[in-house]
N, C-alpha and C positions, 0 to 999 in steps of 0.2 A: 471391221467398219460396217460390214453388211447388215449387222443387227442394230446399228445405231438409228435412232428415230430421225426421220427426215427433218432437216432444218434445225436440229438441236446442236448447240455449240458446247465446247468444253466449259465455257463460262456458265451455261445453263446447268451443266452437270455439277459444277462446284456449288452453285447456289442451292440446288436440291440437297446436296450432301450436307451443306451447312445447316439447312433447315431441319434435316433429320437429326443432326447432332446437337441442336440447340437445347440448352438446359436452363431452367429457372427463369427469372425476370418476368414472372407472371403479372405483377402489378404494372410494370412498364409496358408490357405487350398489350395488356387490357386498355391502358390509357391511350396508347397509339391507335388501337382499334376504335376507340370512341372518337378520336380526332378524325380518322378517316371517315367514319360514319356520319360525322357532322357535316362534311362536305365543304367546309369553309377553308380559308387560308390559315396557315399556322406555321410557327417556327418552334421546332422541338429541339431543345438544348439538352443534350446528354453529357454529363460531366462526371469525372472521377479520376482517380490516380492512374498511373501507367499500369497497363496489364489488367485492368479491372473488367474489361470486356466491352468497352465502348464501341469499337469497330464491329465486334461480333453482333452486338445489339442492332447497329445500323444495318448490317447485312440482313438481319432478320426482319427489320422494318421494310427493307427493299423487297424482300421475298413476299411479305404479307401484302404490300401495296400492289405488286405485280399480280399476285393471286386474285386480288380484288379488281383487276382490270385497269389499274392506273398505270400510266407511263412512268418509268423510273429512269433518272439520269444521275450520273455520279460526277462530282467535281473533284479533280485530282491535280496535283502539282500546280496549284494556283491557276488552273485553266479548266474549262468545261470539257469533259471527255465526250467523245462521240457516242451518242445514243439517242434514239428517238429523233433523228434528224439533226442533232447537234454535232458539230465538228470540233476537233481539238483546237484550242487557241494557243498557238505557239508563242505568241508575244502578248501575254496577258498584261495589260496596263492597269492604271487606276480605274478606268471605266471599262466594263465588260459589256459587249454588245452582241451576245449570241443570237442565233435565229430564234424566232418565237417558239415558245413551248406550248404543247397541247394543254388544254384545261385540266386541272386536277393532278398535274405532274408532281411526283415526289422527287425532290432534289436532295441528294445525299452529299454532305460536305464533311469530309473526313481528312482534313489536311492541317498542317501547322497554320496558325493564324485564321482559324475557322470563323471567328467572330467578325474579323474585318472582311473576309470573303463574303460572308452572309450579308453583311450590310451593303456591299456593292451589288450583290445579286438581287436585292429587293426590288430594284428598279427594272429588272429584266424578266421577272417571272410573273405568271398570271396571278390575279387576285385570289384564286382558289388553290394555288399551289401550296404544297407542304415542303418546307425546308427542314431537314433533320441534320444537325451538326454535332460533332463530338469535340469536347474540349476538356483539358485537365482542371480548369478553374470554373467556378460558378459563372452565370451570366454577368456581364459588367453592370455596375450600378446604374448607368444611364438607361439600360434596358429595363431594369427592375423599377425605376422611378418615373420614367417617361410615360404619360397617359396613353401615348400612341401604341405602346406595346401591350397594354392591358387587353386581355382576351386573345391576343395573338401569340404570346410567349407561353410555352409549356416547358417547365424545367423538370428534368428527370435525373436526380443525383443517383449514382450507382454505388452500392455497398458490396461487400463480399457476398458470396453465395452462402446460403444456409447449409447446415450440415447435411440435410437430406439431399439438397440439390448437388452438393459437392460429391457425395457418395454416388449419386446417379451418374454424374459426369465421369467419375473414375470407373464405374462399372461399364459404361459405354465404351470406354477406352481400354478395357481389358485388364484393369487392375484388380487382383483378387480381393475379396472382401476383408480377408485377414490383414491386408496391408493398409486398409482405409484409415484406422485410427492414427497410425504413425504419420501418414501423409497429411491428414487433416490437422494434426497437432502442429505441424510445421507450416502449412500453407495458410491456415486460418480462413479457408474458403476463397482465397485469391485465385481467380480463374487462370491467369498465366502460370502461376506456380503449380496449380493442379495439373495443367497440361504438360508442363515440363517434367514433372515427376512421373506422370503417367507414361510419358515418352521414355524416360529412363527405365522404368520397370517393364515397359514393353520390349526393351532390348535385353532383359534378363538380369538387371541389377537387383541386388538383394535389398530388402526393406531396411529402413533405418529407424532407430528408436528415438532420436532426438535431433534438435536443430544442428548441433555441432557435427553430426555424423552424416548429414546430407551430402550427396555427391558434389565434389568441388565444381564440376562443370555446370551443374544446375545453379549453384549459388552464384557463380560468376555471371551466368546468363541473366539471372534475376537482377543482380546488381546493375548490370549494363542497362537493363530495361527500366529500372526504377530511378536511376540517378544519371544526371549529366556528369560531365567531367568534374573531378574534385580539384580545385585550384592549386592547393599546396599540401605538403605533408601535415601542416598544422590543421588544415581543414579535414584531412583524413583522420587525424587524432580526435577531432571533435565528433566526427561520425561514429568512430569506435566507441567513444564515451556515451554518445546518444543512445546507443542500443542497450547499454548495460543497466540503466536505471529506469524506474517506473515513469517519472517525469523529470525534466531537467529545467533548471533556472540558470540565469547568467552567473550567479556566484558559484553554483555547483559545477557548471561547465568550466569555469576558471580553475577550480580546484582540480578537476579531473585531467585537464590538459596542461596544467602547470604554468599558467600565465596570470599576470596581475589583473588584466582587463580582457574579458572575453566578449565585449560588446559586439564587435564586428563578426566574430564567429557565431554568436547567438543570432544575430540578424540574418546571417547566411542560412542557418538551420531553419529559421522561421520562414524563409522564402522557398524552401524545398517543397516539391509536390508531395513528398512522403510525410510531411509534418501535419500533425493534428494539434489543436489547441484545447487546453483544459483550464480550469479555474486556478490551478497551482503551477502551471508551467506548460511546456510543450513536450510532445513525445512523437516518435515515428509511428506510422500505422503498423498494425500487427505483423503483416508479412515483412515489411521493411526491417522491423526490429529482428525478426527471426533470421532474415537473410544476413544482416550485418553481424549479428551475434554468431551465426554459424561460420561466416567467413573469417572472423577474428579467431574463433575457436580452433579452426584447423591451421590458420596461418601463424598465429602468435598466441598460444594459450597462456603463456606467462603474462603477457600484457593484459589479457582478459581478466585474469585473477587479480592483477594489480589494480585495475580500474574498479573492481568490486571492493577491494580492500580500501581504496581511497574514498569511495562513496560511503562505505560503512563508517569510516573515521569521521567523515563530514557530518553524518547524522548523529554520531555519538557526541560531537562537539556541541550540537544544539542542546543536549541535556546538560553538558558542562556549563553552558552559558545561562542556563536557567530560564530560557524563553519558553514558557509553558504553552503559549498559543501555537508556536511552531512545532513544539514537541508532539502535540496531538496530531499534526498533519503528516509526520514523517514515518510513523510506525508502519504503515502499509509500504512505504518506500523501502524501509529497512527489511521488512519481511520479503519483499520482492527479490532482494539479493540472494535469497536462499532457495530460489525456485527450482534449482537443479538438484537439490539434495534428495536422495531417495527416501530419507526419513521424514522430512517435513514438506518437501515439494508437493506431494499429493494432498497434503492438508491445506495448502495455500491456493488451491484451484481458483477460488473467487478473486484472489489478488492477481494471479498469473493468467487469467482468462482474457487478457487484452481489453479491448474497448468494451466488449459486452460485459465482462466482469466488472470493470470500473463503473459502467453505467448502472449495473445492478446495485453495487455498493453505494453509489451516490444517491440511489433512490430510497435509501434507508437512513434513519436517524435513531440515535438513542434518546429517548424521551423519559421524563419523570413519570412514575406511576402515581395516579391519583386514586382517591377512594372508590371512584366509579369503576376503576380497572380491576379491583380485587376479584370480583366474581369471575371475570374472564380469565384472569391469571390462574386462579385455582381450578377452573374448568380445564385449562390447558394441561395443568399438572395432573389432574385426574385422568384425562384422556390418554396421556403418554405414560404415566407412572402409576396410575391407580388411585382410588379414593383415599387410601391411607396417606399417600404423599400429600394430597391436598389438605387433609385434616392436620397433618404435622406442620405444614407451612403457614396455615392460618394464624397461629399465635404470634408469628414473627411480624405481622403487620402492626406497625406502631411501636415496635420494640426499639429502644435507643441504639442498640448495636446494629440494627438492620437497615439496609437500603435496597430498594427495589428499582430496577431499571427495565424499561420496556423498549422494544424495537418496533418502530413504526415506519410505514411508507411515508416518504418525505412529503408527498403531495397532501397527505392527510394531517401532517403535524402542523401545529400552530407555529407561526413565526415568533422568534424570541431569541434571547441569548443562548449560546450553545452550552450544552453539557450537563444539565442538572439530572439528578436522580432523586427520588423521594427519600427523605430521611426523617427521622423522628426524634430530633433533639440533640444527638451527639455531633459535635462539629466535625469529627474525623470519621464519621460513619460511611462516607463515600460520595457525598454530593458535590456538585460545583466544579467538575473538571471542564477544561476548555474544550472547544470543538475540534473540527478537522474530520478525518474519516471516522473518528470515534465520538463525534460531538453529539449534541442533542438539542432538544427544543426547550422552551422556557420552563423553568421550574414551577411546579404547582399546576393544578388543573388537569384536564384531559385533552391533550393535543388533538386526538383523533375524533373527539366527540363521544358522548356517552354511547356505549354499546358497541363501539368499534373494537374488534378483536385484534390485539397487537400481533405482529409477525413473530414475536418471541419475547422472552423476558429472562432476567436473572435476579437472584436474591443473594446479596453480599452481606456477610456478617463481619463486623470488626470487633474481635474478642480481646479483652484485656485479661490480666491474671484474675481480677476480681469477678469477671463474668463467668469463669469456669464453674463456679458454684451456683450460678443462677438456676432456679428450678425449670425455667423454660428451656435452658440448654440441656439439662438432664433428661427432660421429657421427650426430646427429639433424638432418635438413634443417630442421625447424621451429625448433630452437634455434640452429642454425648461421647461418641467415639473420638471426635477431634479433641474434645476437652480432656479426655483421659490421657491421650498422647501428649497434649500440650502441658498438662500438669506434671507428667513424669519426665518428659524429655525436651519440652519446648523452651524452658528457661526464660519465660517472658519476664522482662524487668519492668520496674515502675516506669510508666509512660509508654511502654511498647504495646503493640497489639498484633494479633495474627488475623489475617483475612481468610475467611472460609467462604468459598463460592458454594453456598449451600444448595442452590438449584440453578440450572440454566437450561434453556431449550429453545428450539425454533418451532413455531406453530405447525409447519408442514413437514419438517424433516427431523424433528426431535434433536438428537445430538450428532447427526451425520454432518459431514462437511457441507457447508452451504454459505451463502452470503450473510445470512443472519448469524450463524455461528462465528463466522470470521469477524463480523462487526463487533460482536460481544467480546471476542478474544482481543481485538485491538483496543477496545474501550477498557477492559480490565487490565491489560498490559500497561496502558497509559496510567491507570490508577496505581499500579505497583511502582512505577518509575517516578511519578510526580513527587517532587521534593517535599511539599507541605504536608502530605499525609502518607509518607512511605511506611509500609508495614515491616515488621520484623520477619514474618514468615507468611507464605501463602499456601493454603491447602486447597486442592482442586480435585473434586470427585468426578468420576465418569461412570456412566451406566455400562460402557463397554471399554474397560481399562486396557484390554489387550490391543484393541484397535489404535488407541492413542499412545501406547507405551513408547513407540519409537520416537514420535514427536516430542513427548515429554522428556525422554532421555536426552535428546538433542538440545532441548532448551533448559537442561539442568534442573528438571523437576524429578525428584527421586520417588520411586514407588514406596508407599507407606502402608503396608498391609494392616498395621496396628490400628489405623484410622478407617478401615473399611467398615461398611455398615449395610444393613439389609432393611429395605422398606418395601412393603407390598410383595414380598417374595423375590424381589430383585436385589442382587448383591452389587453394591457400588464400590469401585476401587479408587483409592485416594492417592494423590501425588503431592509432594511438598517441595518448596524451595525456601531456603533460609537466606534472606537478603542481608543478614548480618555477616554471613561468611562469604557470600559472593554478592556484593552490593551492585546496584543498577549499572553503573558505568563499567565495572569489571564484568558484569553479566553480558552487556552488549559487546564488549571486547572478546569475550569467550565465544559468543555466537559468530563474530567475525572471523575468528581463527578457525572455527569448525566448518565454516562455509567453504574454505579453500583446502581443507585437509582431506587426504585420501581416506582416512578413517576418522570421521568426526568425533566419535566417542573416545578416541585415544587422547584427545586434547583435554587435559584436566582443568578444572576451574582454577584460576590464579590464586596462589597463596592460601589455598583452602586450609592447609594444616597449620598456618601461622597465626590465623585470627583467633581471638579468644572472646567468648561471650561473657562479659562481666556484669554482675548485678550491681546495683547502686552502691552497696557497701564496699564491694571489692574495688569498684572504680574510684570511690573516694579515697580508699587506702592507697590506690595507685597514684593518685594526684599528689598526696603527701610524700610518697616515696620518690616521685619524680622531682618534686621541689627540693627535697633534701639532696638529690644528686645533681641538680642543675648547677652548671658552672664548674664542676669538677671533671677532670679528665677521666673518661670512662664511667662517670657517675650515673649515667642512665642505662648502662649495660645491664641487661637482665630485668629491667623494669617491666612490670606487668602491662603497662600502657603501650608498650611497643607492639603488642598484639591487638590493640584496639582498632576498631573500624576507622576512626578518624585519622589515625596515623597511617594505616594501610592505604586509605583512599588518597591521601596527599603524597605519600612516598612513591606509590606506583608499584606495579608488579616487578618482582625481581630485586627490589631494594634490599641492600644488606643491613646488618645491625647498625652500623655507623650512620647510614643514611636515615634509617628510621629514628635513631636517637636525635639527629639534627632536626628532623621534622617535629618530633615531640617537643624539643626545646622551643621551636618556633611557635607551636600552638600554645604552650604555656605563656610565652611572652606576649602573644597576641591577646590572649584572654586577660592577662594582667593589665595590658594597655587599655582594653575596653573598660575594665574596672576603674582604672584611674580617670578615664574620660567621663564617667558617670558622676555627677556632682554629689549624690547621696552616698557614693562609695569611696570618695576621695580620701577620707581619713583612714578608712580601713586599708585602702590600697597602699598607703605610705608604710603602714606596718608590714605588709607583705613585701614591699620593695626592699626595705632595709633588713628583712629577715632572710629572703631567698634570692632576690634578683641582684642586689648589691649588698650582700650581708655585712652587718656591722661586726660580726664575729661571735657575739653572744646576744641572747635576748635582752640581757640587762643593758648592754651597750646600745642596742637598738632603741630600747625605751628611753635611755638617756638622750640619744640623738634626737628623738622625737619630742623630748621634754614631757614625757608621760609617766605617771605612776605605773608600776609593773602590772597592776591589776587592770588598768585601763588599756595598756598596750596589749595584754593578752586577750582582752575582749575584742579589741579592734582586729587583732590577728585572726581570732576565731571567726569573726564575721567575714573577713576577707577570704579565708579558706573555704568557707561555706559557699560564698557567692562565686568564687573562682571555680569551684567544683561543679556548681550548678550550670555555669556557662559551658564548661567543657562537656558535662553530661548531656546537655541539650544538643551540642554539636555531635556527640557520639550517637545519639538516637536518630538524628536527622541524616546521618551519613549512609 
């Protein structure tokens, strides 16, 4: 004690230590300094979620005010604590009448009900006093709208610490730099979480690689800090579901917790301090999500996996329902379910980066490329891929098979309908998709204004069998290699097309993982899945195929060395997916199974060996074969159409031969009913009906039953077969 400074208290020692350990909040501290320098009265309202550092900041304000020579008093337990001549008020009532304060006093209010306490204190403090209070919620509406508060109220919302400030805090607390990435990945810069994990590592605990592996005592402590009591087990289930999805809505919550009406549960989630609001629903703030996910991960991993499976099934159902507007908004949600995959998780960083990642994605839109864009797009290609690349891409401008999409900053894009990309004449070339995370600006024109350089772009080619001999295709090494493979092995049928992503890049990061790359990926994926222009195959080249190989394998894009090509001395590696063998819904289901599998690549695509790619002639022969067997026991067994996409899609994975035969019979009868309902096909449909659906026995008897000469009957039957086949063929191509 002999060395202690005379008159110094333990509280003084704590205050100095707090000041030395204070990290970040530069803007807030600067604003408080300006308030003190102004010399007038003020109310400083600091607000943010639990553990965000409100009390720490108020302590720093108190230290700064004291260092500036101002008196400082603290209000605690709904009473004014003794300081600067104030004495504790043991029976604090509605009216507080403390002794007069010195001019310029800082009053710190860090108690529950701080807003009400502050309002009562206004009558008891000098005109030039500064009241600094902490609250979880923003200032009340009455403060923000009452003219009396104008100029008096200063609002300071607190966010998480930056990565640099978080690392500084960890360093000051003795956490080795090698542990910082794992800690930052879990805490998202939340000060309380950083402090707790620093404390754990200070006692020798090993580092952790992911949220589910954080020490249970840290997770429990954070949950206790972030959440009040959870009323019922059903509310607990709602919290568990809340952490597993990117955003949650009332219908999705009902699905995940298994109740018909989740209105009350959704309202409860909305009222939690951990909840943040978005344009498509609500979500917990980043730390709360990490904590809830980690807690469920070590407490009930099977429940965690089941919630993700249910969410994936919910998103898949949106594609079954054909709601294209909603389909475009859920691809990021679906991708988020795969965030823990070692194969694709690192490639989804912009989706999984929490609020910051979402904000960056929301700041970008897919917009159509206009004529004024072309010089900038070719300049980007030349910068990243060389002048030869720009020269080869130039002839695709205006080509019927080509569509160009640009990525722009949302603030620069013109307002308009979502989702266009520039096309040049072919209806299926790639324009007109709905918005959402992969949406866009109005078609036509230049949303960003002439001369604005887009944040990225892509060139998509829709190639039919007829396009493979196009001279423009042959002159471009990228398309020539794809055309050679398609001609030999692609088996493109009449009406089918292959999508080749001929070029894609981000202005600043080329083909590295980025928000621009992610937005392009989501946009193109929606294009693959959208029913009205679904491709037969997708070919996707990369400048660094080895880097993307794991993610492509996970998403069922096979490496295709035969379609590799060289431009400007750089070798591009191509991957392919055949949507005829693994259609969109089956593909989404495959990804759902792989998400929960210990070895994702061991999960094979469903029914890959049972689907057959039939050309138009083989399909027509199959329709006649099926009609001949319709109605006979075992008559459809071995029919070539049992391996068609339309049968596989309706029968589902794992369907046996009998189930597929039943589905084929249904499809034949549905197409025949559509034929009968069309007035111009009614006579032809009657010939079909009495020949195959309720056969008269022989064609002569059918003709007699219809009262037709044999030649007329045969003409009607041929017409019916052609039109029935065309209806089924269009269904096959659309599946």
